[in-house]
C-alpha positions as CSV (number, residue, x, y, z in Angstrom):
1,X,47.2,-22.7,-12.3
2,X,45.1,-19.7,-13.8
3,X,41.9,-19.6,-12.3
4,X,40.3,-16.8,-14.5
5,X,38.9,-19.4,-17.1
6,X,35.6,-22.1,-17.0
7,X,36.8,-25.2,-19.5
8,X,33.8,-27.0,-19.0
9,X,30.9,-23.8,-19.5
10,X,33.6,-22.3,-22.0
11,X,33.1,-25.7,-24.0
12,X,29.6,-25.6,-23.5
13,X,29.2,-22.1,-24.9
14,X,31.3,-24.2,-28.1
15,X,29.2,-26.4,-28.5
16,X,25.4,-24.5,-28.5
17,X,27.7,-21.4,-31.1
18,X,27.8,-24.6,-33.1
19,X,24.1,-24.9,-33.9
20,X,24.8,-29.1,-33.4
21,X,22.3,-31.1,-34.9
22,X,20.9,-34.0,-31.8
23,X,20.5,-37.4,-32.7
24,X,21.4,-38.1,-29.0
25,X,19.5,-37.5,-25.8
26,X,18.3,-35.9,-23.4
27,X,15.0,-35.8,-25.1
28,X,14.4,-32.3,-25.6
29,X,16.6,-31.9,-28.2
30,X,18.9,-28.9,-26.7
31,X,15.6,-26.9,-25.7
32,X,14.3,-27.6,-29.6
33,X,11.4,-29.9,-28.0
34,X,9.7,-28.5,-24.8
35,X,6.8,-27.2,-23.5
36,X,5.7,-23.9,-24.5
37,X,4.6,-23.1,-20.4
38,X,7.9,-22.7,-19.9
39,X,10.5,-22.1,-22.5
40,X,11.2,-18.7,-21.9
41,X,12.4,-20.0,-18.1
42,X,14.1,-23.2,-19.8
43,X,15.5,-22.2,-22.9
44,X,18.6,-20.3,-22.6
45,X,19.6,-22.9,-19.8
46,X,18.8,-26.4,-22.1
47,X,21.0,-25.1,-24.4
48,X,23.7,-26.6,-22.7
49,X,21.7,-29.6,-20.9
50,X,24.1,-31.7,-22.7
51,X,25.4,-35.6,-22.5
52,X,28.4,-37.6,-22.9
53,X,29.6,-36.5,-26.5
54,X,33.3,-36.4,-27.6
55,X,34.3,-33.2,-26.7
56,X,32.2,-33.1,-23.1
57,X,34.0,-35.5,-21.3
58,X,32.6,-38.2,-18.4
59,X,32.8,-37.1,-14.9
60,X,32.6,-40.9,-13.9
61,X,36.0,-40.9,-16.0
62,X,37.4,-37.7,-16.4
63,X,40.0,-36.7,-19.0
64,X,39.3,-33.6,-20.4
65,X,37.1,-30.9,-19.5
66,X,35.5,-32.0,-16.7
67,X,38.9,-33.4,-15.7
68,X,40.3,-29.7,-16.3
69,X,37.9,-27.9,-14.3
70,X,38.1,-30.8,-11.4
71,X,42.0,-29.6,-11.5
72,X,41.2,-25.9,-11.0
73,X,39.4,-26.5,-8.5
74,X,42.0,-28.7,-6.8
75,X,44.1,-26.2,-6.9
76,X,42.1,-23.7,-6.0
77,X,40.7,-25.6,-2.7
78,X,44.1,-26.7,-2.6
79,X,43.2,-30.6,-2.0
80,X,45.0,-33.3,-3.5
81,X,41.5,-34.2,-5.5
82,X,38.8,-32.3,-5.8
83,X,35.2,-34.3,-7.0
84,X,32.7,-32.5,-8.6
85,X,29.0,-33.7,-6.7
86,X,25.8,-33.4,-9.1
87,X,23.7,-35.5,-5.7
88,X,24.2,-32.1,-3.2
89,X,26.8,-33.0,-0.3
90,X,24.3,-35.7,0.6
91,X,26.3,-37.6,-2.1
92,X,29.8,-36.5,-0.7
93,X,28.6,-37.2,3.2
94,X,27.6,-41.0,1.8
95,X,30.6,-41.5,-0.5
96,X,32.9,-40.7,2.3
97,X,31.4,-42.9,5.1
98,X,30.8,-45.8,2.8
99,X,34.5,-45.7,1.6
100,X,35.7,-45.2,5.3
101,X,34.1,-48.8,6.9
102,X,32.2,-51.8,6.8
103,X,29.2,-53.3,8.9
104,X,29.9,-53.7,12.2
105,X,32.6,-51.4,12.4
106,X,32.6,-48.6,14.5
107,X,32.6,-44.6,13.6
108,X,32.4,-42.2,15.9
109,X,30.1,-39.2,15.2
110,X,29.0,-36.2,16.2
111,X,25.4,-36.6,17.3
112,X,23.7,-33.1,15.6
113,X,24.9,-34.4,12.1
114,X,23.2,-33.9,9.4
115,X,20.5,-36.4,8.4
116,X,22.9,-37.6,4.8
117,X,25.2,-38.5,8.0
118,X,22.8,-40.5,9.6
119,X,21.8,-42.2,6.2
120,X,25.3,-42.9,5.1
121,X,26.0,-45.0,8.7
122,X,23.0,-47.1,8.2
123,X,23.7,-48.2,4.5
124,X,26.8,-48.8,5.0
125,X,26.1,-51.2,8.9
126,X,28.4,-49.0,11.1
127,X,28.3,-49.0,14.7
128,X,27.7,-45.7,15.3
129,X,29.2,-44.2,18.5
130,X,27.8,-40.8,19.0
131,X,29.4,-37.9,20.7
132,X,27.3,-35.1,22.0
133,X,27.5,-31.5,21.3
134,X,27.5,-28.7,24.2
135,X,24.9,-26.4,24.6
136,X,25.5,-22.6,24.6
137,X,23.5,-21.3,26.9
138,X,23.9,-17.3,25.9
139,X,22.8,-19.1,22.4
140,X,19.9,-21.8,23.4
141,X,21.2,-24.4,21.2
142,X,23.7,-27.2,20.8
143,X,26.7,-26.3,19.0
144,X,29.6,-28.7,19.1
145,X,31.1,-31.7,20.6
146,X,33.7,-30.6,23.6
147,X,36.9,-31.6,22.8
148,X,37.5,-33.7,26.1
149,X,34.5,-35.4,25.1
150,X,36.7,-36.5,22.0
151,X,39.4,-37.4,24.0
152,X,36.8,-40.1,25.9
153,X,35.2,-41.4,22.9
154,X,38.5,-41.8,21.5
155,X,40.3,-44.0,25.0
156,X,36.9,-45.4,25.1
157,X,36.8,-46.9,21.2
158,X,40.4,-46.8,19.7
159,X,39.7,-49.4,17.0
160,X,36.9,-46.3,15.5
161,X,37.0,-46.6,11.5
162,X,36.2,-42.8,11.2
163,X,35.7,-39.5,13.1
164,X,32.6,-37.5,11.8
165,X,32.3,-34.2,12.4
166,X,30.0,-31.0,11.1
167,X,32.1,-27.3,10.2
168,X,30.9,-24.9,10.7
169,X,27.3,-25.6,12.2
170,X,24.4,-24.4,10.4
171,X,24.4,-20.7,12.1
172,X,28.4,-20.7,10.5
173,X,29.6,-21.2,14.1
174,X,33.2,-23.0,13.7
175,X,35.3,-24.4,17.2
176,X,39.1,-25.5,17.5
177,X,38.4,-28.3,15.0
178,X,42.5,-28.6,14.2
179,X,43.2,-29.7,17.8
180,X,40.1,-32.1,16.9
181,X,41.9,-33.8,13.8
182,X,45.5,-33.9,15.2
183,X,43.6,-36.1,18.6
184,X,42.2,-38.5,16.2
185,X,45.2,-38.8,13.7
186,X,47.2,-39.6,16.7
187,X,45.3,-42.7,16.7
188,X,45.7,-43.5,13.2
189,X,42.4,-42.3,12.4
190,X,40.8,-40.4,9.6
191,X,38.3,-37.2,9.9
192,X,35.5,-36.4,7.6
193,X,33.9,-33.2,7.5
194,X,30.4,-32.2,6.8
195,X,31.9,-28.6,5.6
196,X,28.2,-27.9,4.0
197,X,28.6,-24.1,4.4
198,X,32.2,-23.7,4.4
199,X,32.6,-23.5,0.6
200,X,33.9,-20.0,0.7
201,X,36.2,-20.5,4.1
202,X,38.8,-20.9,1.4
203,X,39.0,-17.3,0.8
204,X,40.9,-16.3,3.9
205,X,40.1,-13.7,6.2
206,X,37.4,-11.9,6.7
207,X,35.9,-15.5,7.2
208,X,37.2,-18.6,9.2
209,X,39.8,-21.2,8.3
210,X,38.4,-24.1,5.8
211,X,38.7,-27.5,8.0
212,X,40.4,-28.9,4.8
213,X,43.3,-26.2,5.7
214,X,43.1,-27.6,9.5
215,X,44.3,-31.2,8.4
216,X,40.4,-32.8,7.5
217,X,40.9,-36.0,5.5
218,X,37.6,-35.5,3.7
219,X,35.7,-32.4,3.3
220,X,32.2,-32.5,1.8
221,X,30.9,-28.9,0.9
222,X,28.3,-27.3,-0.9
223,X,29.2,-25.2,-3.4
224,X,25.0,-24.5,-3.8
225,X,24.4,-22.9,-0.4
226,X,26.9,-20.3,0.1
227,X,28.4,-19.7,-3.4
228,X,26.9,-19.0,-7.0
229,X,26.4,-22.7,-7.9
230,X,22.6,-24.4,-8.6
231,X,21.3,-26.7,-6.1
232,X,22.4,-29.9,-5.3
233,X,25.7,-28.5,-7.0
234,X,29.1,-29.8,-4.4
235,X,32.5,-30.6,-3.8
236,X,34.1,-33.2,-2.6
237,X,38.0,-32.4,-1.3
238,X,40.4,-35.3,-0.8
239,X,44.2,-34.4,0.8
240,X,45.0,-37.5,3.1
241,X,47.9,-40.2,4.1
242,X,45.1,-42.7,4.4
243,X,44.2,-45.1,1.2
244,X,40.8,-43.6,0.6
245,X,40.8,-41.8,-2.7
246,X,39.6,-45.2,-5.1
247,X,37.4,-45.8,-2.7
248,X,35.6,-42.5,-2.5
249,X,35.8,-42.5,-6.4
250,X,34.1,-46.1,-6.4
251,X,30.9,-44.9,-4.0
252,X,30.6,-41.8,-6.4
253,X,30.2,-43.6,-9.3
254,X,27.4,-45.8,-6.8
255,X,26.0,-43.3,-5.3
256,X,25.7,-40.3,-8.2
257,X,23.7,-40.8,-12.0
258,X,25.2,-42.3,-14.9
259,X,23.9,-38.9,-16.9
260,X,24.9,-35.9,-14.7
261,X,23.7,-32.7,-15.3
262,X,25.9,-30.6,-17.4
263,X,23.9,-27.4,-16.2
264,X,25.4,-28.2,-12.6
265,X,29.3,-29.5,-13.4
266,X,29.5,-26.0,-14.9
267,X,28.0,-24.1,-12.4
268,X,30.8,-25.8,-10.6
269,X,33.0,-24.5,-13.1
270,X,31.5,-21.1,-12.3
271,X,31.4,-21.1,-8.8
272,X,34.8,-21.8,-8.4
273,X,36.0,-19.4,-11.1
274,X,33.5,-16.7,-9.0
275,X,35.7,-17.3,-5.8
276,X,38.9,-17.6,-7.3
277,X,39.0,-14.1,-8.4
278,X,37.0,-11.7,-5.5
279,X,40.0,-9.5,-4.5
280,X,40.5,-8.1,-1.2
281,X,38.0,-4.5,-2.5
282,X,35.5,-7.3,-3.1
283,X,35.4,-9.0,0.3
284,X,35.4,-5.6,1.9
285,X,32.2,-4.7,-0.1
286,X,31.0,-8.0,1.1
287,X,31.8,-7.4,4.5
288,X,30.4,-3.6,4.9
289,X,27.3,-4.8,3.1
290,X,26.7,-7.6,5.9
291,X,27.4,-5.1,8.2
292,X,24.8,-2.2,7.1
293,X,22.3,-5.6,7.0
294,X,23.1,-6.2,10.3
295,X,21.8,-2.6,11.5
296,X,18.7,-2.5,9.7
297,X,17.7,-5.8,11.1
298,X,18.6,-4.3,14.7
299,X,15.7,-2.2,14.6
300,X,13.6,-4.3,16.9
301,X,12.4,-4.1,19.9
302,X,10.8,-8.1,19.1
303,X,14.2,-9.7,18.8
304,X,18.4,-9.3,19.1
305,X,20.9,-9.6,16.6
306,X,23.4,-12.4,17.6
307,X,26.4,-10.4,18.0
308,X,29.4,-11.8,15.4
309,X,32.4,-13.3,17.7
310,X,35.8,-14.4,15.8
311,X,34.5,-18.0,15.3
312,X,31.5,-16.9,13.1
313,X,31.0,-17.3,9.3
314,X,29.7,-13.4,9.1
315,X,27.5,-14.2,6.4
316,X,25.1,-16.0,9.1
317,X,22.9,-12.9,10.7
318,X,20.8,-14.7,13.2
319,X,18.0,-13.1,15.3
320,X,17.2,-13.8,18.4
321,X,13.3,-13.7,19.2
322,X,12.6,-12.5,22.4
323,X,11.1,-14.4,25.3
324,X,7.9,-15.8,24.5
325,X,7.7,-14.8,20.9
326,X,6.4,-17.4,18.4
327,X,9.9,-17.7,15.7
328,X,7.7,-19.0,13.1
329,X,5.1,-16.2,13.8
330,X,8.0,-13.4,12.7
331,X,9.1,-16.0,9.8
332,X,5.7,-15.1,8.2
333,X,5.5,-12.1,9.2
334,X,8.7,-11.6,6.9
335,X,7.0,-13.8,4.3
336,X,4.6,-11.5,4.2
337,X,7.0,-8.9,2.9
338,X,8.5,-11.1,0.7
339,X,11.5,-11.9,2.8
340,X,12.4,-15.5,2.8
341,X,14.6,-16.4,5.6
342,X,16.6,-19.4,5.7
343,X,15.5,-21.5,9.0
344,X,13.7,-21.0,12.4
345,X,14.3,-23.2,15.7
346,X,12.3,-22.5,18.6
347,X,13.9,-19.2,19.6
348,X,16.1,-18.4,16.5
349,X,16.0,-17.1,12.9
350,X,18.8,-17.6,10.5
351,X,19.5,-14.9,7.7
352,X,22.0,-15.9,4.7
353,X,24.0,-12.7,3.5
354,X,24.9,-13.5,-0.4
355,X,28.9,-13.3,-1.5
356,X,28.0,-9.9,-2.9
357,X,27.2,-6.9,-1.7
358,X,23.4,-6.6,-0.8
359,X,21.5,-4.8,-3.3
360,X,17.6,-3.7,-2.3
361,X,18.6,-1.8,1.1
362,X,15.5,0.2,1.2
363,X,13.1,-3.0,0.5
364,X,14.4,-4.6,4.0
365,X,13.9,-1.6,6.0
366,X,10.4,-1.1,4.6
367,X,9.9,-5.1,5.6
368,X,11.5,-4.2,8.9
369,X,9.3,-1.8,9.9
370,X,6.3,-3.9,8.2
371,X,7.3,-6.7,10.5
372,X,7.6,-4.3,13.1
373,X,4.0,-3.3,13.1
374,X,2.3,-6.7,12.4
375,X,4.5,-8.1,16.0
376,X,2.5,-5.8,18.2
377,X,0.5,-7.0,20.8
378,X,1.2,-10.4,20.0
379,X,0.8,-12.8,22.4
380,X,3.7,-14.7,24.0
381,X,3.7,-18.5,23.7
382,X,4.9,-21.0,26.2
383,X,9.1,-21.2,25.5
384,X,11.4,-24.9,26.3
385,X,14.0,-25.6,27.3
386,X,16.2,-27.9,25.0
387,X,19.4,-28.2,27.2
388,X,18.4,-31.7,28.3
389,X,17.5,-32.8,24.8
390,X,20.6,-35.0,24.6
391,X,21.8,-36.2,27.8
392,X,25.1,-38.3,27.1
393,X,28.5,-37.7,26.4
394,X,28.9,-40.9,24.6
395,X,25.9,-43.0,23.1
396,X,25.4,-46.0,20.7
397,X,22.1,-47.1,19.3
398,X,19.9,-49.6,21.6
399,X,19.5,-51.3,17.9
400,X,22.2,-52.4,15.4
401,X,21.6,-51.4,12.0
402,X,21.3,-55.2,11.2
403,X,18.6,-55.9,14.0
404,X,16.3,-52.8,13.1
405,X,15.9,-54.6,9.6
406,X,14.7,-57.3,10.9
407,X,12.0,-55.8,12.9
408,X,8.7,-54.8,12.3
409,X,7.1,-51.0,13.8
410,X,4.1,-49.1,14.0
411,X,2.7,-46.1,14.1
412,X,1.7,-44.8,17.6
413,X,0.2,-40.5,19.3
414,X,3.7,-38.6,20.3
415,X,3.2,-38.8,23.8
416,X,2.8,-42.3,24.0
417,X,6.7,-42.8,22.2
418,X,7.9,-42.3,26.0
419,X,10.7,-44.8,26.2
420,X,10.0,-46.8,23.0
421,X,12.6,-47.4,20.5
422,X,11.9,-45.0,17.2
423,X,11.6,-46.9,14.0
424,X,12.5,-43.9,12.1
425,X,14.6,-40.2,12.7
426,X,12.5,-37.3,13.6
427,X,13.9,-34.4,11.4
428,X,12.8,-31.0,11.5
429,X,13.9,-29.5,8.1
430,X,15.7,-26.8,7.6
431,X,17.9,-27.7,9.1
432,X,17.9,-31.6,8.9
433,X,19.4,-32.5,12.0
434,X,17.8,-35.5,13.9
435,X,16.0,-34.6,17.3
436,X,15.7,-38.3,17.2
437,X,17.7,-41.3,15.6
438,X,16.1,-44.1,14.1
439,X,17.2,-46.7,17.2
440,X,17.5,-44.6,19.9
441,X,15.2,-44.4,22.8
442,X,12.8,-41.7,22.9
443,X,12.8,-39.4,26.3
444,X,10.1,-37.0,27.2
445,X,13.0,-33.9,26.2
446,X,12.2,-35.9,22.8
447,X,8.3,-36.0,22.7
448,X,8.1,-32.2,24.6
449,X,10.6,-30.8,21.7
450,X,9.1,-32.3,19.1
451,X,5.1,-31.1,20.5
452,X,6.9,-27.3,20.9
453,X,8.2,-27.2,17.2
454,X,4.4,-28.3,15.6
455,X,3.1,-26.0,17.7
456,X,4.8,-23.4,16.0
457,X,4.4,-24.8,12.8
458,X,8.3,-26.3,12.1
459,X,8.0,-28.8,9.5
460,X,9.2,-32.4,10.3
461,X,10.0,-34.4,7.7
462,X,7.6,-37.5,8.0
463,X,4.5,-39.3,6.0
464,X,2.3,-39.8,8.9
465,X,1.3,-37.4,12.1
466,X,2.5,-39.8,15.7
467,X,6.2,-41.6,15.6
468,X,7.1,-44.8,14.2
469,X,8.6,-47.5,16.7
470,X,9.6,-50.7,17.0
471,X,6.9,-53.5,17.8
472,X,7.0,-57.4,18.7
473,X,6.3,-59.7,14.9
474,X,2.8,-59.6,14.5
475,X,1.7,-58.4,17.7
476,X,1.5,-54.8,17.3
477,X,2.7,-54.1,20.3
478,X,5.8,-52.1,21.3
479,X,9.3,-53.3,22.2
480,X,11.8,-51.8,24.2
481,X,14.1,-54.5,24.3
482,X,15.6,-57.1,21.6
483,X,17.8,-60.1,23.0
484,X,20.8,-60.2,21.7
485,X,20.2,-63.5,19.4
486,X,17.7,-61.8,17.7
């Protein structure tokens, strides 16, 4: 298909140019009714913030311009079908899990998955079998499960309804996912992939290959993360021999708004067009820009820049902070220079380069110089070893999701959570990967990691201080085990 068109965005522009009279929702009436304080920012966007008018189609039963826009995306990404998502990759991750399993079904899941995957498991009532990622001593972080771990899990649980993997990780690192997909398929089990950070992988070299092209059955991508789409705009791709298409469409209709945002959908149309029209010269210019930015960031004694490897996404630039220096302190120093990074862990800081040459080289050089000066003679902090955070290669939850619905809970200080069963997931955000899972037994390594992150100012997504654990009903006392018949 010819990729040089944007049918949905073009139709919205045409509608606006006709100066329509709005006697329908939304209430801003094509931008005619709006607060003066914000109209300068929102005015142009509101003109295309329309509703399901006859010429504008319906996301949940597309027959017109939305169908054409999705068809163009399907052709570009080489899927069987590509769905537009206006609820972020979260909506896609939830839908694909709900489509493959019922309550009590086993699902093999990568342990360091995004919270939306974990939430999907809870909503479905599945019985998750978590496979632990390998710890990379050189990088100082967990990466992906090994092929051997997946093989072992499949031998133990050949009746699993799906394998759920994350590819690439938040830092852009890939792994031999083709082999893992082929192993799962040999058991007649579909593979679902959270590829939130890989929408640009369909461009080919110099980027890694998308899991969609390596045999995955369903792949979810956040167009807004690495392509120029609006926040929450994402894609769900299907290319499978399993009977999943109608089920996915059904759950997307349940999970997504019945009044989807037209600016979001149009941005998906535009993002696909942007990706499809990048040529080799554009990609070369982006690659050279990345190398330039990496060179600028490398001018420091306080951190090193993690080298590019054949399995990494070159748009992800990771600083490895040197022993004892607080990553949050480095991040705050950059923020004083109006440089905002994507995330920080206990030892690394992630910068994300865009899909265009970086245009503020002088400003970045000045910022790096200033940050280096700010960090001179900073006090060193204690470091932490997280290599024992996930001890078991293959593990389930202590309680099923059905049991957890019937249990009471209490909140205790973090250091009192040892050996108890977590009543909520504990999630640093970003990246949104739980340190502790709801229904998991809390270990000393968990507590140490949380306390260390909090001491460095890392945000934990919770509405209280302390940790929520399950308790015996009406007693306020912790419960470590529940009889099978509860």
